[in-house]
C-alpha positions as CSV (number, residue, x, y, z in Angstrom):
1,M,146.3,166.5,108.8
2,S,146.0,162.9,108.1
3,F,143.3,160.5,110.2
4,Q,142.9,157.0,109.8
5,L,139.6,155.3,108.3
6,V,138.3,151.9,109.2
7,S,134.9,150.1,108.3
8,P,133.9,146.2,107.6
9,R,134.8,145.4,104.4
10,F,130.9,144.7,103.6
11,M,127.9,145.8,105.1
12,L,124.1,144.1,103.7
13,V,121.3,146.7,105.3
14,G,117.5,146.1,105.1
15,G,114.7,144.3,106.6
16,G,115.4,140.5,106.3
17,A,118.7,140.7,105.3
18,T,119.8,138.1,107.6
19,A,118.5,135.4,105.4
20,E,121.4,136.5,102.8
21,I,123.8,135.1,105.6
22,A,125.0,132.2,103.4
23,E,125.8,134.6,100.3
24,V,127.7,136.6,102.4
25,L,130.1,133.7,103.9
26,A,130.3,132.8,99.9
27,K,131.2,136.4,99.3
28,F,134.4,135.7,101.2
29,G,134.9,132.0,100.5
30,L,134.0,131.2,104.0
31,S,131.7,127.9,105.0
32,K,132.5,126.7,108.5
33,P,130.9,129.1,111.1
34,L,130.9,128.8,114.6
35,V,127.9,131.0,115.4
36,V,128.7,133.1,118.9
37,T,125.0,134.1,120.6
38,D,123.3,134.2,123.7
39,P,120.9,131.8,125.9
40,F,117.7,134.3,124.9
41,M,118.7,133.8,121.2
42,V,118.4,130.4,121.5
43,K,115.6,130.1,123.3
44,S,113.5,132.7,121.9
45,G,114.4,130.8,118.6
46,L,115.5,134.3,117.0
47,V,118.8,132.7,116.4
48,N,117.2,130.5,113.8
49,K,117.0,133.3,111.8
50,C,120.6,132.7,111.0
51,L,120.5,128.9,111.6
52,D,117.9,128.2,109.1
53,P,119.3,129.9,106.0
54,L,122.7,128.6,106.6
55,A,121.1,124.9,107.0
56,K,119.3,125.4,103.9
57,A,122.4,126.3,102.1
58,G,123.9,123.2,103.3
59,I,126.3,124.7,105.6
60,K,126.9,122.8,109.1
61,V,126.8,125.3,111.8
62,A,128.0,124.9,115.4
63,V,126.5,127.2,118.2
64,F,128.3,128.7,121.3
65,S,125.5,130.2,123.4
66,D,127.5,130.6,126.5
67,T,128.0,134.5,126.5
68,I,126.5,137.1,129.4
69,P,125.2,140.6,129.2
70,E,128.7,142.9,130.0
71,P,130.9,139.6,128.8
72,T,133.8,138.6,131.2
73,D,137.3,137.2,130.4
74,T,136.0,133.7,131.7
75,V,133.2,133.4,129.1
76,V,136.0,134.4,126.5
77,V,138.2,131.8,127.2
78,A,135.4,129.6,127.1
79,G,134.6,130.7,124.0
80,V,137.9,129.9,122.6
81,A,138.0,126.5,123.7
82,A,134.9,125.7,121.6
83,L,136.5,127.8,118.9
84,R,139.9,125.7,119.2
85,A,137.8,122.1,119.5
86,G,136.1,122.7,115.7
87,D,137.2,123.2,112.7
88,Y,136.0,126.6,111.9
89,D,136.9,129.5,109.3
90,C,134.8,132.3,111.0
91,L,132.4,133.4,113.4
92,I,129.3,134.9,113.3
93,G,128.6,137.3,116.1
94,F,124.6,137.4,116.5
95,G,122.8,139.3,119.0
96,G,123.3,142.4,121.0
97,G,126.7,143.9,121.8
98,S,127.6,141.0,124.2
99,P,127.5,138.1,121.6
100,I,129.2,140.3,119.5
101,D,131.6,141.6,121.3
102,T,132.7,138.1,122.9
103,A,133.2,137.1,119.4
104,K,136.0,139.5,118.6
105,A,137.5,139.0,121.8
106,M,137.7,135.4,121.1
107,S,139.3,135.7,117.7
108,I,141.7,138.1,119.3
109,L,142.7,135.6,122.4
110,A,142.8,132.7,120.1
111,M,145.8,134.2,118.6
112,G,147.9,133.0,121.3
113,D,148.1,131.7,125.3
114,K,148.3,135.5,126.7
115,P,145.4,136.6,129.1
116,M,142.7,138.8,127.8
117,S,144.4,141.8,130.0
118,A,147.2,141.7,127.6
119,Y,145.4,142.9,124.8
120,K,143.8,146.1,126.6
121,V,144.4,149.7,125.2
122,P,147.0,151.2,124.8
123,F,148.1,147.7,123.1
124,A,146.8,147.8,119.2
125,A,144.8,144.4,118.9
126,D,145.4,144.3,115.1
127,I,145.6,140.7,114.6
128,A,142.9,138.3,115.1
129,K,142.4,134.5,114.1
130,L,139.4,134.3,112.3
131,P,137.2,136.9,110.9
132,I,133.8,138.0,112.5
133,I,130.6,138.6,110.6
134,A,128.5,140.7,112.9
135,I,124.5,140.5,112.9
136,P,123.2,143.1,115.7
137,T,119.6,142.5,117.1
138,T,119.6,145.5,118.9
139,A,119.7,149.3,117.7
140,G,122.6,150.7,119.8
141,T,126.0,149.4,120.5
142,G,127.1,149.6,116.6
143,S,129.7,146.9,117.6
144,E,128.9,145.4,113.9
145,A,131.0,148.5,112.8
146,T,133.7,149.2,115.2
147,R,137.2,148.2,115.8
148,F,136.4,147.9,119.7
149,T,135.3,145.2,122.2
150,V,134.9,145.8,126.0
151,I,135.5,142.7,128.3
152,T,135.2,142.5,131.9
153,D,138.0,141.3,134.1
154,A,136.4,139.0,136.3
155,V,138.9,139.0,138.9
156,R,139.9,143.0,139.0
157,D,136.2,144.3,138.2
158,E,137.4,146.3,135.4
159,K,136.0,147.0,132.1
160,M,139.0,146.5,129.5
161,L,138.5,148.0,126.3
162,I,140.4,146.4,123.5
163,A,140.8,148.5,120.2
164,G,142.5,147.5,117.0
165,L,141.6,145.9,113.3
166,G,141.4,142.5,115.0
167,A,137.8,143.5,116.5
168,L,136.8,144.9,113.3
169,P,134.2,142.8,111.6
170,L,134.8,141.6,108.2
171,A,131.2,141.9,107.3
172,A,128.0,143.0,108.7
173,I,124.3,142.2,108.4
174,V,122.4,145.2,109.6
175,D,118.4,144.1,109.8
176,Y,116.0,145.9,111.6
177,E,113.4,143.3,111.7
178,L,115.1,141.5,114.3
179,T,114.7,144.4,116.8
180,F,110.9,143.8,116.9
181,S,111.2,142.0,119.9
182,V,113.5,143.9,121.7
183,P,112.1,144.8,125.2
184,K,111.4,148.5,126.1
185,R,114.2,148.8,128.3
186,T,116.3,147.4,126.4
187,T,115.1,150.0,123.2
188,A,115.7,152.8,125.5
189,D,119.1,151.7,126.8
190,T,120.6,151.0,123.5
191,G,119.2,153.8,121.8
192,V,120.8,156.3,124.3
193,D,123.6,154.4,123.6
194,A,123.7,154.8,120.5
195,F,123.0,158.6,120.5
196,S,126.2,158.8,123.5
197,H,128.5,157.3,120.2
198,A,127.3,159.9,117.8
199,L,127.5,162.8,120.1
200,E,130.9,161.7,121.7
201,A,132.3,161.3,118.2
202,Y,130.9,164.7,117.1
203,V,132.7,166.4,120.1
204,S,135.6,164.1,120.7
205,K,139.0,165.9,119.9
206,R,139.5,163.1,117.5
207,A,136.4,164.3,115.6
208,N,137.6,164.5,111.6
209,A,135.8,165.3,108.5
210,F,134.5,161.6,107.7
211,S,133.5,160.9,111.5
212,D,131.2,164.0,111.6
213,P,128.4,163.5,108.7
214,L,127.5,160.0,110.1
215,A,127.6,161.4,113.7
216,V,125.5,164.0,112.4
217,S,123.0,162.1,110.6
218,A,123.3,159.3,113.4
219,M,121.9,162.1,116.0
220,S,119.0,163.5,113.4
221,L,117.9,159.6,113.2
222,I,118.2,158.5,116.9
223,G,116.7,162.0,117.7
224,A,113.4,161.8,115.6
225,N,112.6,157.7,116.3
226,L,113.8,156.9,119.7
227,E,110.8,157.6,121.5
228,T,108.7,156.3,118.9
229,A,110.4,153.3,118.9
230,Y,110.2,152.8,122.5
231,H,106.5,153.6,122.9
232,Q,105.5,151.5,119.6
233,P,107.7,148.6,119.1
234,D,106.2,147.8,116.0
235,N,106.6,150.8,114.1
236,A,108.6,149.6,111.0
237,A,110.1,153.0,110.1
238,A,111.3,153.7,113.6
239,R,113.3,150.4,114.1
240,E,114.5,151.0,110.4
241,A,115.7,154.5,111.4
242,M,117.1,153.3,115.0
243,M,119.1,150.6,113.1
244,L,120.7,152.8,110.8
245,G,121.4,155.7,113.1
246,S,123.0,153.0,115.7
247,M,125.2,151.8,112.4
248,Q,126.1,155.3,111.3
249,A,127.1,156.1,115.2
250,G,129.3,152.9,115.1
251,I,130.8,153.7,112.5
252,A,131.4,157.3,113.6
253,F,133.1,156.7,116.6
254,S,135.2,153.8,115.4
255,N,136.8,156.4,113.7
256,A,136.7,159.4,116.1
257,S,136.8,157.6,119.4
258,V,134.5,157.9,122.6
259,A,135.4,160.4,125.1
260,L,134.2,161.0,128.7
261,V,130.5,159.2,129.1
262,H,132.1,156.0,128.2
263,G,135.2,156.3,130.2
264,M,132.9,156.9,133.3
265,S,130.3,154.4,132.2
266,R,132.6,151.1,131.8
267,P,133.4,151.0,135.7
268,I,129.8,151.4,137.0
269,G,129.1,148.4,134.5
270,A,132.3,146.6,135.8
271,H,131.2,147.1,139.7
272,F,127.7,147.4,139.8
273,H,126.5,145.2,136.4
274,V,124.3,148.2,135.0
275,P,124.0,147.9,131.3
276,H,126.4,149.6,129.4
277,G,123.5,151.9,127.7
278,L,121.8,152.4,131.0
279,S,125.0,153.7,132.7
280,N,125.5,156.0,129.9
281,A,122.2,157.1,129.8
282,M,122.7,157.9,134.0
283,L,126.0,160.0,133.1
284,L,124.8,162.0,129.8
285,P,122.9,165.2,131.3
286,A,125.7,165.7,133.9
287,V,128.7,164.8,131.8
288,T,127.3,167.0,128.7
289,R,126.9,169.9,131.0
290,F,130.5,169.7,132.6
291,G,132.1,169.9,128.8
292,L,129.4,172.5,127.2
293,Q,131.6,175.3,127.3
294,S,134.5,173.7,126.0
295,A,132.7,172.8,122.4
296,L,129.7,175.2,122.8
297,A,129.4,175.4,119.0
298,R,129.3,171.5,118.6
299,Y,127.0,170.9,121.8
300,A,124.6,173.6,120.1
301,E,124.6,171.4,116.6
302,A,124.0,168.4,118.5
303,G,121.0,170.2,120.4
304,R,119.7,170.8,116.9
305,R,120.2,168.0,115.2
306,V,118.6,165.7,117.9
307,G,115.2,168.1,117.9
308,F,115.8,169.5,121.4
309,A,116.8,173.2,120.1
310,A,115.7,175.0,117.2
311,A,117.5,176.3,114.3
312,G,117.3,179.7,114.8
313,D,118.4,179.0,118.6
314,S,121.6,180.9,119.6
315,D,124.8,178.4,120.4
316,E,124.2,179.2,124.5
317,V,120.4,178.6,124.0
318,A,120.8,175.3,121.9
319,A,123.5,173.7,123.9
320,G,121.8,174.2,127.2
321,K,118.5,172.5,125.5
322,L,120.8,169.9,124.6
323,A,121.3,169.2,128.1
324,D,117.8,169.6,129.3
325,G,116.8,167.1,126.5
326,L,119.0,164.7,127.9
327,V,117.3,165.1,131.6
328,R,114.2,164.8,130.3
329,W,114.8,161.7,127.9
330,N,115.7,160.1,131.3
331,S,112.7,160.6,132.5
332,V,110.6,159.7,129.4
333,L,112.5,156.6,129.1
334,S,112.1,155.8,132.8
335,V,116.1,155.8,133.2
336,P,116.8,155.2,137.0
337,T,119.4,156.5,139.0
338,P,122.4,154.6,140.7
339,A,120.0,154.7,143.7
340,G,116.7,153.3,141.8
341,F,119.0,150.7,140.4
342,G,119.6,149.2,143.4
343,I,123.2,150.4,144.6
344,T,123.5,151.5,148.1
345,P,125.0,154.8,148.9
346,A,128.0,153.6,151.0
347,V,128.7,150.7,148.2
348,W,128.9,153.6,145.5
349,D,130.9,156.0,147.6
350,G,133.5,153.5,148.4
351,K,134.0,152.7,144.8
352,L,134.3,156.4,143.6
353,E,138.0,156.7,143.9
354,L,138.7,153.6,142.1
355,M,136.2,154.2,139.6
356,A,137.7,157.5,138.7
357,D,141.1,155.6,138.2
358,Q,139.7,153.2,136.1
359,A,137.8,155.8,133.8
360,L,141.1,157.7,133.4
361,A,142.9,154.8,132.4
362,S,140.9,154.0,129.6
363,G,141.9,156.9,127.8
364,S,138.4,157.8,126.8
365,P,138.4,160.9,129.2
366,A,141.4,162.7,127.3
367,N,139.3,162.8,124.1
368,N,136.8,164.8,126.2
369,P,136.0,168.7,124.7
370,R,136.9,169.4,128.6
371,V,139.3,166.8,129.8
372,P,138.6,166.4,133.7
373,T,140.8,165.8,136.7
374,K,140.3,162.7,138.6
375,E,138.6,164.8,141.4
376,E,136.3,166.2,138.8
377,I,135.4,162.8,137.8
378,V,134.5,161.6,141.4
379,S,132.8,164.9,141.6
380,L,130.4,163.7,138.3
381,Y,129.8,160.4,140.0
382,R,128.3,162.4,142.7
383,Q,125.9,164.5,140.6
384,V,125.0,161.4,138.9
385,W,124.2,159.9,142.2
386,A,122.1,163.0,142.8
387,A,119.8,162.3,139.4
388,N,121.6,164.6,137.3
389,A,120.2,167.4,139.0
């Protein structure tokens, strides 16, 4: 049985690697970048880690910094206008998943005059206007290594999954030193997001011999270092391990796909503006318990790799410890329930049917070891409201 493999053509990994951005551009004959980032990166000065080396190399740079968390199609349209207003030969996505996802979507949308919704799955978005160089500043989304971008339809409150080679960065710079200033909340949310990428890649119906070792390694790295990075933000070893684990998880799920957690997570983000990693964390325990018996050996191995279960535990015990460990993580990492986030019961209940429909339409639930019905997804949303009991 054959399977497809994709990854960036070049990845530069290591502390301080961002200083080599000009050299990375030169490898591909690029010299006219548009940097896509967000207001915080500009205000905090962190984007200068990218801009200063380019200026030193004599490369003129323009910046589009109007990206937002959970990017919308309207922001992408504004980005495309900025792209078309200049003479650029590449885009540099600098920041968390949102700027990188925005840069990917800009390059895809700039190919024509269609709306962003025309490119959502099942459309294969394999063609893009300009190459992307991705520089992540969080250890979580893995977007620097994936063929996916997620953009919200601002009118329909729908998170659209866009997949294809057009969303795959040409190159990535993975520099853990950029994560030292990441707030605790973001460290926790992006860390659990990275773990969900690895876990879902490992239990996905599309898992394969290439993605499995990467997913296993990512789960081990994240399990051993997430709490340390959360409690000790200046711990270089933990930050480096989390960045490596996030990258490995990104490559893994780009080649095996995600499953039910992500399918259910996107509607929560679209309707209630819950950050993606946080909504994944809310969902992980309940969704994991839902699928345990359908891929017991794999969930058990995940429990051992993340460090929740012992090597000698039976599959039944190790899988149960995985689910229990995810509940403990949510407590240790102060993950709120939907109510704790500020969502009211009536509004949550009123969206359940629509969210279930949108989750199924994304296609991700079909990759789950246990494929849910619409009614089962609604039930899982209700369990999440009850704090993953």
